[in-house]
N, C-alpha and C positions, 0 to 999 in steps of 0.2 A: 383484061387483068382480073384475076380471081378476086372474089369478095374479101377473102381473108387478107390478101396482099394489100388491097385497097384500104382496109381498116388499119393495118399496121402502118401504111404510109401516112395516113391521116393523123394517127397518133404521134408519129415521129415529127410531123410538121408542127403539131400543136405544142409538143414538148420543146421544140427548137425555137418557137416564136417567143419574143419577149412578152412577159406578162405585164398588163397595164390594168390598174385598178379603175373601177368606174368613177365617174366624177362625183358621185354621191355615196360612195362607200361609207357607212356610218362608223363612228366610234361606238363600241359596245362595252357596257359595264354591267356587272351583277353585284348587288350589295345585299348581304345577308346578315342575320343576327340571331343570337341566342339570348333569352331573357329569363333570368332567375328573379323570383318575386316572393315576398313575404308580407302579409298585411293582417291587421286584426279587426277588419270590418266584418262583424258578424252577420250583416245583411247581405253580404256578397259571397259568392262561391269561393271556396278555398281558404277561408279565414284561418289564421294561425297554423297554416300548413305551407311549407315551402313548395313552390311550383317551378317547373322548367318548361318553357315553351320555345318553339321555333317561331320567332316573330315574322313580321311581314318581310318578304323578299322583293327587291326592286330590280327590274331589268330595264336599262336605259340605252336608247339608241339616239344619237344625234349626229348631224353632219351639215356642213356648208353645202347648200345645193348649187350655189353659184356665188360670185362676189357680192350679191345683193341680198341673198336670202339664206335662211337656216331652218332646218326642220328638227323637231324633237319629239320623241315618243318615250313615255315612262309607263311600263307595265308593272303591276303588283300582283303578288300571290301570297295567300295566307290561309288560315283556317276557314275563313268565310268565302274562299274561292279566289278566282283570278279576275282582274279587270284592268281597264285603261285608266290610269290616274291622270295622265296628261298626254295630249297629242296636239301639237300646234306648229304653226309656221310663223317665223319672224322675218319681216322685210326690214333690213337695217340700213340700206343705202339706196340711192337712186330716186328717192321721192323728193318733191319740192320742199324747200325751206327746212331741210333736215328732219322731216317727219319720219317716224318709224311706225310700223304696223305689226300687230300680232293677231292671229286668228286661230281658233280651235278650242280645245278644252285645256284649261290651265288654272293654277292656283292664283287667285286674285292678289294684286299688289296692294293689299290693305295692310298698312303698317310695315313692321320690320320682320316679324316671325312668320306670318301666314304665307308669304311667297316662297319660303325656304322649306325644303323637305326636312322632316324631323331628324333624319340621320345626320344632318349638318348642324344641329343645335349643339351647344356646349354641354347640354344636359340630356337626360333620357327622354322625357315627355314634355310636351308643351305646357305652359301654365294653364291652369283650369279656366282662367278668365276668357281665353280664346274660344273654347267650346261653348261657354255660357253666353257670350256676346255676339259672336259672328254666325252668320247663316251657314248651313251645311252640316253634314253628319261626320265628315272626316276632313275638317278644314274648309275654308271658303274657296271652293273649287267649282267652276261653272264653264259652260260653253259660251264663247263670246268673241268679240272683236275689240281690239284696243288700238287707239292711236295715241302716240306720245310725241312730245315736242320739248326741246331744250330752249328755255326762255333766254332772250338776249340781255342778260344781266351780268354783273361783275363776278358771279360765282356760278357753280354748277347747279342749275335749277331746272328740274324736269317736271312737266305737267302731263298727266296721262288721263284718259277717259275711256271707259269700257261700256259697250253695249252688250248686255248679257241675255242669254236665254231665260234666266231667272229660276231655274230648277233648284238651285241651292237654297232658295228662300222657302220653297214648298216641296221638299223631297218626297212627301207622301202622296202628292197629286201628280197625275200625268198630263193634265191640261196645261199648255204653255201660257206663261205670262211674263213678259219681258221685264228686265230690271236694269240697273246701271250701277257703275262705280267710278270713282275718281281718286287720284292720288297726286299730291304735290310734294316733291322731295327737294330739299336744299342741302348741298354739301359745301362745307366751309372748312378752312384750316385756321386753327387758333395758334398764334405765334408762327412757328415754322414746322412743327412736327405733330401737332395734336389735331386730328380730324374731328369734325362735328357734323352729324347728320340730323336734320330736323324735318319732319314730314307731317302732313295732314291728309286724312282719308275720309271718304264718305261713300255709302252704298245704300241702295233702296230697292225694294222689290215686294211682291205680294206673298205674304205668308199663308194666305187662304185665297186661292183662285175662285173657289165657289162663292165666297161672300165678299170678295174684293177688298180684303183687309191687307194693310201694308206694314212693312217693317223698314225703318231707317236706322242706320248705324253710322256714327261719327267717331273719328279717332284722331289722336295726336301721338307722335312718337319722337324719341330722341335717342341718339347713340353717340358715344365717343370711345376712342381707344387711346389710352395714355401710355406712351412708351416710358418704361422705367429703366431698363438696361437694354443691351443688344439682344438678349434672349428673354426678356420679361416685359409683359405689358398687361394693363388692366383695362378690361372692357366694361363700360357702364351703359346700361340700356334700360329703357322703360317705355310703356305705352299706356295711354288712357283711352277708354271706350265709353260711349254712351249709346244705348240701344233704346229706341222709341218704337213701340209696336201697338197696333190695335189687335188685341188677342180675343179670339172667339171663345166665349164662355158657354154658349148654348148652340150645339151643332144642329139643332132642329130649326131654330129661328134665326141663327146668325147673329144673335146679340153679342156684342163685344165690349171690352173696356180698354181704355188706354193705359199702357204700362210704360213707365220710363225707368230704366235701370242703368247703373254705371259701375265701372270697375277699372282696375289697373293692375299692372305687374311692374316690377323693377328687379334687376339682377346685377350683380358684380361678378365678373369672371376673370381670375388671375391666371395667365399663362406663363409658365416658368420652366427653366431647364429644358427647353425645346419640346419635350415630349409630355409635359404635365400640365394640367389645368385644374383649378378648384374654385368654388364660388358658392354663392347663396342667392336664392330667388324668393321673393315674396309676392303673393298676389291675393287680391280680394275683389269681391263682386257681389252684386245683388242677385239673389237666386232667380232663376227663370220662372219658378212657380210662385214666388212671393217676393216682390220688389222691396219689401220692408225687412227681409232677412238678408243678412250679410254673411257670406261664407269666406273663410280665410285659409290660406295655406302658406307654409314656409318650408323650404327645401334646401338642404345642403347637397352639393354634388362635387365629384372629382372625376378626372379622366386621365388615362395613361396610354400612350402608344408604345407597342412592343419595340418597334424600330422606326417606323414611319407610318403615314396615315392609312395604310392598307389594313391594319389590324389595331383595333382600339377597344379598350376596356373602360367602362363607365360605372360608377357607383353613386347611388343617391339615397337619401333618407328624408322622407316627407312627414310633416305633421299637419294634417288637414282637419280643420275645425268648422263643420257646418253649424250655423247658429241654432241653438235649442236642440242640438243632437250631440251624441258622444264624439269625441275626437277619434280620428283614424290615423294610424301610423303605418307607413309603408316603406319597406326596404327593397331596392332593386339593384341588380347587377346585370349589365348589358355587355355582350361581346359583339362588336361589329367587325365584319370582314368584307373586303371589297376587291373585286378583280376588274381591271380596266381603268380608264382615265378618270372616271368619276369616283372620287374617294369618299370614304365615310366622314372624314373631317380634314380640313386644311389647316396646317400649322404655319 
């Protein structure tokens, strides 16, 4: 048989054969955004001048590997380059006593907001208190292994513990120093229709590997969603943080001082008419540079979906008042657009 005839025959067989997807073909999504911004902070670039930027783009792959395990990859790309935001394996079945495992790089389950990607928030940016209190340069995100267990009580109560590489606590040092985190979440129902989540978190690691200095963070969180009508509900959520750190003040001798700081945020988010939401968020915290200085911010926000959750518009106006410094006002408009099963926002 001539080579050309053999190739044609092989192609015909391939076309006639039934197509079967691989057992781990992933769901694929792309989430992009446009960001319009105006602010009057004269110490920052672009003050009193409207700017337009292509914000961070997310590429998400995930799939059930088998009935017992699931894999997830989240890649990001922006002006600062591309990177792997998350890459982890979940083992959700088959372990003794209902245990579950996670391993890889992932956003830590500290509180309610940190585990969630910002595009899924009801507002544009995370409260400032998260960056001030939690370790990490872009959220509390680290390489680690998590074990979680549902406690045998009369409500949904999950306890999880993470063994971490610890890099989020000392992003400027390459030498490893392990850390840890834990979260206890309790889900209840008030009456017949009002859910209530209450959680407690803790994390610790070395903020200076060279001098052996540590940071410990503790938190408590609460969330409820009150149904008002068939298409209207009110979400109330808040978190409290306490950060205790031994901070190096002399990099030559390693002399440090103990610093204890606290902060919190609280927001109300009203979802109505299926495609609208609006709310207000307040946060305050002790400054990372001076625990005796309190910075405060209040923000109003609104969101609208063009038809459903694949295209979302968000608007926010923030008044940020650092102590002993002039107030900064910021207006932002965000356009989120998503392709694939992982949407920008779920209604």
